[in-house]
TIMARTI-528697 format. One line per field, with one value per atom (N, C-alpha, C): x, y, z; atom name. Coordinates in steps of 0.001 Angstrom, whole numbers. Each point is the difference from the previous one (the first is absolute). Example, Ala and Ser with C-alpha at 12.3 -4.5 7.8 and 13.67 -1.06 7.14 Angstrom:
REM TIMARTI-528697
X = c(13190, -890, 900, -350, 820, -770)
Y = c(-5690, 1190, 1200, 1050, 1190, 1090)
Z = c(7800, 0, 0, -720, 60, 730)
atom = c(N, CA, C, N, CA, C)
REM end
This chain:
REM TIMARTI-528697
X = c(21608, -1238, -1047, -672, -961, -1482, -883, -1322, -781, -832, -809, -1148, -242, -1130, -1318, -989, -1381, -428, 422, -298, 577, 1191, 558, -672, -227, -749, -1431, -574, -1475, 17, 1184, 57, 548, 214, 514, -976, 423, -754, -511, 752, -487, -964, -614, -954, -1303, -357, -1405, -67, 1102, -139, -9, 529, -91, -1364, -427, -1381, -1126, 106, -1049, -145, 1152, -172, -954, -715, -732, 771, 148, 855, -877, -77, -669, 1000, 163, 1031, -1006, 595, -832, 1117, -323, 1043, -813, 122, -629, 702, 1231, 859, -393, -534, -539, 1130, 1175, 1071, 527, -33, 279, -944, -1294, -1054, 61, 258, 205, 1252, 1186, 1347, -175, -476, -320, -924, -1087, -1089, 665, 736, 677, 1093, 727, 918, -793, -926, -697, -753, -548, -646, 913, 1198, 947, 605, 35, 280, -1253, -1001, -1188, -553, -58, -584, -1307, -961, -1372, 151, -371, 33, -1181, -135, -831, 704, -320, 663, -1099, 337, -961, 792, -723, 685, 82, -775, -133, -454, 27, -352, -1477, -922, -1388, -356, 711, -273, 580, 1175, 682, -920, -637, -801, -1401, -464, -1065, 525, 957, 569, 197, 470, 498, -1367, -1143, -1284, -130, 289, -333, 1351, 1156, 1290, 888, -208, 888, 1400, 956, 1453, 803, 858, 1036, 1074, 468, 906, -563, 431, -446, 1191, 261, 1082, -645, 152, -695, 912, -382, 616, -463, 1012, -324, -734, 425, -452, -798, -1427, -1088, -886, -759, -1183, -1005, -834, -1099, 528, -314, 546, 1441, 916, 1473, 181, 1343, 259, -71, 267, -122, -1504, -845, -1577, -473, 496, -425, 444, 1347, 412, -740, -245, -769, -1335, -722, -1162, 32, 1006, 91, 297, 830, 400, -1206, -827, -1138, -1204, 48, -1281, -358, 590, -373, 201, 784, 299, 1597, 396, 1431, 853, 1024, 759, 1011, -140, 840, 1403, 1045, 1330, -83, 475, -43, 1407, 128, 1343, -241, 714, -183, 921, -553, 706, 154, 1229, 35, 1268, -239, 1203, 734, -349, 690, 735, 1249, 821, 720, 560, 731, -447, 652, -242, -1459, -295, -1367, -1101, 21, -991, -91, 1037, -81, -646, 413, -515, -1617, -421, -1385, -760, 570, -656, -110, 942, -106, -891, -158, -870, -1300, -328, -1425, -405, 854, -274, 425, 828, 518, 1143, 23, 1053, 1235, -241, 1242, -89, 1047, -52, 848, -424, 690, 263, 1136, 231, 175, -725, -60, 1279, 646, -180, 511, -700, 611, -240, 695, -10, -816, -406, -818, 556, 1389, 851, -388, -75, -381, -1426, -865, -1425, 162, 676, 110, 689, 866, 751, -1100, -828, -1065, -1021, -473, -1006, 655, 1241, 642, 76, 403, 228, -1533, -1071, -1378, -317, 435, -413, 652, 1197, 646, -680, -717, -670, -1451, -419, -1460, -215, -1311, -548, -1396, -185, -1384, -746, 737, -530, -238, 234, -54, 1430, 244, 1227, 3, 1123, 5, 329, -514, 182, 1360, 403, 1370, 1258, -14, 1085, 1296, 144, 1124, -230, 1043, -65, 1015, -333, 890, 37, 1341, 125, 872, -438, 922, 71, 811, 6, 1175, 272, 1172, 1262, 1170, 1112, 157, -228, 39, -1086, -1164, -964, -116, 998, 12, -95, -1088, -49, 681, 221, 550, 838, 1081, 632, 821, 338, 821, -638, 712, -575, -744, -1254, -1041, -493, 283, -464, -1130, -1100, -976, 350, -260, 403, -1192, -127, -1025, 680, -751, 562, -1026)
Y = c(13033, 711, -975, 604, -894, 446, -868, 118, 397, 1070, 279, -1104, -349, -939, 637, -923, 580, 961, -495, 785, 1391, 129, 1232, 872, -697, 593, 445, -703, 372, 1541, 386, 1367, 1069, -417, 810, 230, 820, 309, -1341, -1098, -1187, -728, 527, -774, -205, 918, 78, -1331, -268, -1210, -1286, -95, -1158, 9, 1021, -8, -366, 143, -425, -1502, -752, -1436, -667, -1049, -714, -1462, -473, -1199, -1033, -1187, -1029, -1089, -155, -934, -1316, -1226, -1150, -1111, -334, -1086, -515, -1353, -616, 40, 609, 290, 1295, 123, 1228, 954, -504, 920, 732, -584, 581, 1033, -244, 1103, 1179, -373, 1138, 937, -637, 623, 839, -626, 660, 1281, -347, 1136, 1247, -309, 865, 808, -661, 712, 922, -533, 482, 1315, -162, 1089, 1215, -429, 977, 642, -492, 540, 927, -177, 760, -665, -1256, -709, -560, -25, -694, -1464, -698, -1529, -618, -1309, -1080, -1139, -723, -1314, -1087, -1219, -1079, -1096, -966, -1203, -1213, 27, -1104, 584, -858, 344, 376, -733, 237, 1433, 440, 1224, 1051, -219, 838, 456, -1002, 179, 781, -202, 864, 1415, 250, 1303, 680, -751, 567, 553, -403, 524, 1364, 357, 1490, 842, -685, 683, -668, 469, -721, 623, -906, 302, 372, 774, 367, -1055, -483, -1002, -960, -1354, -1047, -738, 102, -809, -1391, -1046, -1058, -1374, -511, -1256, -1165, -801, -1142, -1195, -321, -1301, 345, -22, 307, -1214, -286, -878, 568, -901, 469, 402, 1313, 492, 250, -528, 467, 1278, 415, 1291, -160, -908, -212, 157, -663, 119, 1351, 793, 1229, 899, -153, 859, -62, -1298, -151, 595, -77, 596, 1546, 592, 1429, 371, -605, 258, -164, -894, -328, 806, 822, 742, 1126, 189, 1079, 1576, 111, 1215, 429, 1119, 235, -920, -598, -1067, 544, -642, 516, -609, 572, -551, -1000, -1199, -1203, -401, 108, -366, -1247, -1185, -1190, -40, -547, -207, -1396, -640, -1367, -462, -1077, -546, -872, -276, -851, 842, -375, 702, -922, 673, -855, 654, -167, 348, -553, -1373, -554, 633, 450, 671, 1437, 691, 1242, 6, -1053, -179, -330, -748, -346, 1295, 839, 1190, 867, 190, 745, -430, -1414, -585, 306, -119, 322, 1523, 855, 1324, 918, -307, 805, 830, 1297, 949, -88, -409, -17, -1234, -335, -1151, 395, 7, 155, -1416, -462, -1306, 280, -590, -20, -885, 524, 1273, 1198, 1026, 1136, 1236, 1150, 1145, 957, 930, 1080, 903, 24, 484, -508, -1301, -669, 441, 115, 352, 1493, 749, 1466, 145, -870, -67, -254, -1031, -542, 1153, 646, 1050, 1295, 248, 1109, -287, -1229, -305, 51, -393, -27, 1426, 924, 1464, 658, -471, 522, -185, -1218, -479, 346, 971, 150, 1000, -225, 837, 243, 1465, 680, -608, -241, -495, -1504, -647, -1481, -583, -1116, -530, -762, 155, -648, -1451, -870, -1395, -457, -777, -685, 899, 1159, 915, -503, -832, -459, -1337, -656, -1151, 256, -225, 192, -1316, -595, -1297, 274, -379, 36, -1092, 54, -1005, -20, -937, -51, -271, 275, -57, -1362, -1098, -1329, -250, 807, -195, 1270, 712, 1236, -499, 483, -516, 829, 1230, 894, 1125, 491, 1123, -284, 930, -74, -748, -676, -793, 900, -491, 782, 1335, 437, 1182, -292, 574, -137, 905, -625, 663, -34, 1111, 163, -337, -1077, -499, 387)
Z = c(-284, 170, 628, 1033, 587, -411, 32, -461, 1375, 28, 1104, 243, 1133, 98, -128, -131, -164, 988, 1224, 1258, -167, -429, -219, -1057, -1244, -997, 238, 887, 432, 634, 398, 645, -980, -1331, -924, -1212, -984, -1174, -761, 64, -724, 703, 1164, 679, -756, -951, -526, -904, -833, -846, 844, 1162, 827, 671, 492, 707, -711, -1411, -953, -97, 497, -206, 1100, -432, 969, -110, 1184, 319, 711, -504, 727, 373, 1364, 518, 363, -596, 263, 491, 1178, 803, 1079, 13, 1197, 1282, 8, 1080, 534, 1197, 704, 226, 355, 171, -1027, -1210, -1264, -369, 159, -330, 979, 1268, 1001, -391, -186, -313, -1145, -1131, -1353, 242, 811, 126, 801, 1060, 706, -900, -840, -812, -1182, -669, -1100, 630, 1190, 662, 311, 523, 332, -1225, -1206, -1231, -540, 575, -509, -1103, -151, -1185, 387, -791, 32, -225, 1058, -112, 669, -336, 790, 78, 1068, 189, 90, -748, 96, 469, 763, 447, -879, -1087, -945, -1349, -1049, -1205, -244, 738, -152, 619, 1187, 521, -993, -608, -897, -1205, -469, -1244, 463, 1122, 545, 293, 525, 211, -1307, -1049, -1166, -802, 344, -746, 435, 1203, 355, 148, -63, 167, -1081, -1070, -1157, 93, 200, 246, -1189, 48, -930, 57, 1387, 296, 902, -339, 1079, 381, 1221, 679, 388, -687, 82, 398, 1156, 389, -911, -377, -976, 682, 1149, 586, 1198, -343, 997, -107, 1235, -196, -933, -467, -945, -1264, -413, -1306, 309, -777, 228, -988, 140, -630, -1510, -487, -1499, -471, 823, -379, 156, 1122, 221, -1113, -329, -1176, -1228, -360, -1249, 61, 1119, 84, -114, 715, -213, -1374, -624, -1515, -832, 246, -800, 353, 972, 468, -952, -1021, -942, 460, 1035, 496, -312, 254, -200, 770, -705, 596, 1201, 1088, 1067, -166, 541, 79, 1000, -152, 728, 524, 1349, 623, 729, -250, 531, 1248, 1025, 1299, 250, 154, 72, 884, 801, 640, -947, -1018, -1013, -960, -282, -765, -1062, -978, -927, -1380, -1010, -1379, -429, 402, -341, 468, 1314, 601, -638, -221, -604, -1381, -726, -1367, 92, 997, 143, 350, 868, 354, -1245, -891, -1215, -914, -172, -889, 333, 1444, 581, -86, -516, -128, 1013, 971, 1037, -701, 432, -325, 877, 1246, 887, 972, 432, 1031, 1072, 1291, 1281, 569, 186, 651, 1521, 660, 1438, 515, 1066, 757, -863, 130, -568, 1026, -267, 846, -571, 872, -448, -1017, 64, -1196, -1299, 47, -1188, -671, 939, -404, -355, 711, -579, -1337, -394, -1184, -1222, 368, -860, -248, 1092, -135, -730, 206, -720, -1514, -335, -1343, -696, 702, -617, -253, 948, -72, -1213, -177, -1271, -1318, 47, -1222, -57, 904, 183, -1250, -511, -1068, 360, 68, 293, 1047, 1167, 1168, 166, -1265, 13, -372, 595, -311, -1321, -854, -1192, 57, -1066, 79, -367, 905, -194, -382, 709, -185, 500, 1013, 550, 706, 453, 761, 1145, 1206, 1167, 575, 50, 664, 1269, 1115, 1141, 907, 993, 1003, 857, 764, 680, -801, 261, -875, -568, 643, -701, -985, -170, -910, -942, -53, -885, -1460, -739, -1338, -1092, 275, -976, 777, -570, 512, 1152, 787, 1187, 1202, 665, 1200, 811, 354, 837, -368, -1129, -655, -947, 191, -1016, -1285, -1105, -1334, -901, -616, -970, -1415, -613, -1392, -964)
atom = c(N, CA, C, N, CA, C, N, CA, C, N, CA, C, N, CA, C, N, CA, C, N, CA, C, N, CA, C, N, CA, C, N, CA, C, N, CA, C, N, CA, C, N, CA, C, N, CA, C, N, CA, C, N, CA, C, N, CA, C, N, CA, C, N, CA, C, N, CA, C, N, CA, C, N, CA, C, N, CA, C, N, CA, C, N, CA, C, N, CA, C, N, CA, C, N, CA, C, N, CA, C, N, CA, C, N, CA, C, N, CA, C, N, CA, C, N, CA, C, N, CA, C, N, CA, C, N, CA, C, N, CA, C, N, CA, C, N, CA, C, N, CA, C, N, CA, C, N, CA, C, N, CA, C, N, CA, C, N, CA, C, N, CA, C, N, CA, C, N, CA, C, N, CA, C, N, CA, C, N, CA, C, N, CA, C, N, CA, C, N, CA, C, N, CA, C, N, CA, C, N, CA, C, N, CA, C, N, CA, C, N, CA, C, N, CA, C, N, CA, C, N, CA, C, N, CA, C, N, CA, C, N, CA, C, N, CA, C, N, CA, C, N, CA, C, N, CA, C, N, CA, C, N, CA, C, N, CA, C, N, CA, C, N, CA, C, N, CA, C, N, CA, C, N, CA, C, N, CA, C, N, CA, C, N, CA, C, N, CA, C, N, CA, C, N, CA, C, N, CA, C, N, CA, C, N, CA, C, N, CA, C, N, CA, C, N, CA, C, N, CA, C, N, CA, C, N, CA, C, N, CA, C, N, CA, C, N, CA, C, N, CA, C, N, CA, C, N, CA, C, N, CA, C, N, CA, C, N, CA, C, N, CA, C, N, CA, C, N, CA, C, N, CA, C, N, CA, C, N, CA, C, N, CA, C, N, CA, C, N, CA, C, N, CA, C, N, CA, C, N, CA, C, N, CA, C, N, CA, C, N, CA, C, N, CA, C, N, CA, C, N, CA, C, N, CA, C, N, CA, C, N, CA, C, N, CA, C, N, CA, C, N, CA, C, N, CA, C, N, CA, C, N, CA, C, N, CA, C, N, CA, C, N, CA, C, N, CA, C, N, CA, C, N, CA, C, N, CA, C, N, CA, C, N, CA, C, N, CA, C, N, CA, C, N, CA, C, N, CA, C, N, CA, C, N, CA, C, N, CA, C, N, CA, C, N, CA, C, N, CA, C, N, CA, C, N, CA, C, N, CA, C, N, CA, C, N, CA, C, N, CA, C, N, CA, C, N, CA, C, N, CA, C, N, CA, C, N, CA, C, N, CA, C, N, CA, C, N, CA, C, N, CA, C, N, CA, C, N, CA, C, N, CA, C, N, CA, C, N, CA, C, N, CA, C, N, CA, C)
REM end
């Protein structure tokens, strides 16, 4: 059995729960921001993209996200600092998805300890992002995403943390 992509779901009955989500993409790599933006827009999802942590926090003031796709290693405020400030903001806690070029169990544990719900190890494919967003949608409650409903760890086969090689797994 195959799972429909978010793009496919955006054209079906399940689209309403997806389109209620607000997504903030934070990465200092312009190509990643553009690629994610094109994909999220094609899926009909509301999103904003920030080039660094300070810009992300400014955007979050007027566009409070349900999901934050957050690069860990950025100049200025790193992903851990941004995540901490978002969690401590006194608003509904967003789902935090760490994106990092570093992989291995120690980095996954550091992300979990810092409050991230998911970790995407670079390089990853849009299919991996799709799997993460679908998992988050399954745990959505009343338009807000529930805290710590799952952890998705992914990466290239040599860095697969759990489950089958190269296949994201919800645990």
